[in-house]
C-alpha positions as CSV (number, residue, x, y, z in Angstrom):
1,M,128.3,112.0,69.7
2,D,128.3,114.7,72.9
3,N,126.8,113.3,75.6
4,P,122.8,115.5,76.6
5,E,123.0,118.0,79.1
6,P,121.8,116.3,81.7
7,D,118.7,117.6,83.3
8,F,118.1,118.6,86.9
9,S,114.8,120.3,87.1
10,E,112.6,116.6,88.9
11,I,115.4,118.1,91.5
12,S,113.7,121.1,92.4
13,E,110.3,119.3,93.0
14,I,111.8,116.8,95.4
15,D,109.9,117.9,99.2
16,R,112.4,119.6,100.9
17,L,110.9,118.9,104.4
18,I,111.6,115.0,103.8
19,H,115.1,115.7,101.9
20,E,116.5,117.1,105.1
21,P,118.3,114.7,106.4
22,T,117.2,114.3,110.1
23,R,113.7,114.3,108.8
24,L,114.7,112.1,106.2
25,M,116.2,109.5,108.5
26,V,112.9,109.5,111.3
27,M,110.3,109.3,107.1
28,A,112.8,106.2,106.6
29,S,112.3,105.0,110.0
30,L,108.8,105.2,110.9
31,Y,108.1,103.8,107.3
32,V,109.1,100.1,108.1
33,V,107.4,100.3,111.3
34,A,103.8,100.3,112.4
35,S,104.6,103.5,115.2
36,A,107.8,104.0,116.5
37,D,108.1,105.8,120.1
38,Y,110.6,108.4,120.6
39,T,112.8,106.4,122.2
40,F,113.4,104.5,119.5
41,L,112.9,107.1,117.2
42,M,116.1,109.2,119.6
43,R,118.9,106.5,119.0
44,Q,118.3,105.7,115.8
45,A,118.4,110.1,114.2
46,G,120.8,110.5,117.0
47,L,119.2,113.0,118.5
48,T,117.9,115.0,121.9
49,W,114.6,115.1,123.2
50,G,114.3,118.6,122.2
51,N,115.9,118.4,118.6
52,L,113.8,115.3,117.6
53,S,110.2,117.0,118.5
54,A,111.5,120.3,116.5
55,H,111.5,118.0,113.2
56,L,108.0,116.4,114.5
57,S,106.8,119.2,114.6
58,K,107.3,119.8,111.5
59,L,106.1,116.7,110.2
60,E,103.1,116.7,111.8
61,E,102.2,120.3,110.8
62,A,102.3,119.2,107.2
63,G,100.0,115.9,108.6
64,Y,103.0,113.3,106.8
65,I,103.3,111.3,111.0
66,Q,100.5,111.2,113.5
67,V,101.5,111.8,116.9
68,E,99.3,110.1,119.7
69,K,100.6,111.0,123.6
70,T,99.1,108.9,126.4
71,Y,101.1,106.9,129.6
72,R,102.5,104.1,130.8
73,G,101.7,104.0,134.1
74,K,102.5,107.3,135.3
75,R,105.4,108.4,132.7
76,P,103.9,109.6,129.3
77,Y,104.0,107.9,126.4
78,T,104.3,109.0,122.9
79,L,104.0,107.2,120.1
80,V,104.6,108.5,116.1
81,R,103.5,106.8,112.9
82,L,103.0,108.0,109.3
83,S,99.9,109.4,108.0
84,D,98.4,107.9,105.1
85,L,100.2,111.5,103.2
86,G,102.8,110.5,104.5
87,R,103.4,106.8,103.6
88,T,102.8,108.0,99.9
89,T,104.4,111.0,100.0
90,F,107.4,109.7,101.4
91,E,107.2,106.5,98.8
92,N,106.9,109.1,96.0
93,Y,109.5,111.2,97.5
94,V,112.1,107.8,96.9
95,T,110.6,107.1,93.2
96,R,111.3,110.5,92.4
97,M,114.8,110.0,93.5
98,K,115.5,107.1,91.7
99,T,114.3,108.2,88.9
100,I,116.6,111.2,89.3
101,L,120.2,108.9,90.6
102,N,118.8,106.4,87.4
103,N,119.2,109.1,85.4
104,L,122.5,110.4,86.2
105,D,125.3,109.5,83.3
106,Q,128.2,108.4,83.8
107,P,131.1,110.5,82.7
């Protein structure tokens, strides 16, 4: 009996903002901590300050993260955390990806 054609339609429903590898790394890093500072995220993602800032801006515009800018002494200190929307969206992304990958038939 022939294998039915795989259904990849769910792939088109993947959140492309999160799916971009760098933002996926940032979202995954924030998912496992209460909050993180810029230095931690820069090291995790292997990004420059400017690149990280650009990716965080996109996630913040979507409402997926919250950015809190404060000072430690006289130095700027920025904390980032997932918003409730970001946490839920990331969980849905992970569930959808697991479903897609688990439904692939082996040759």
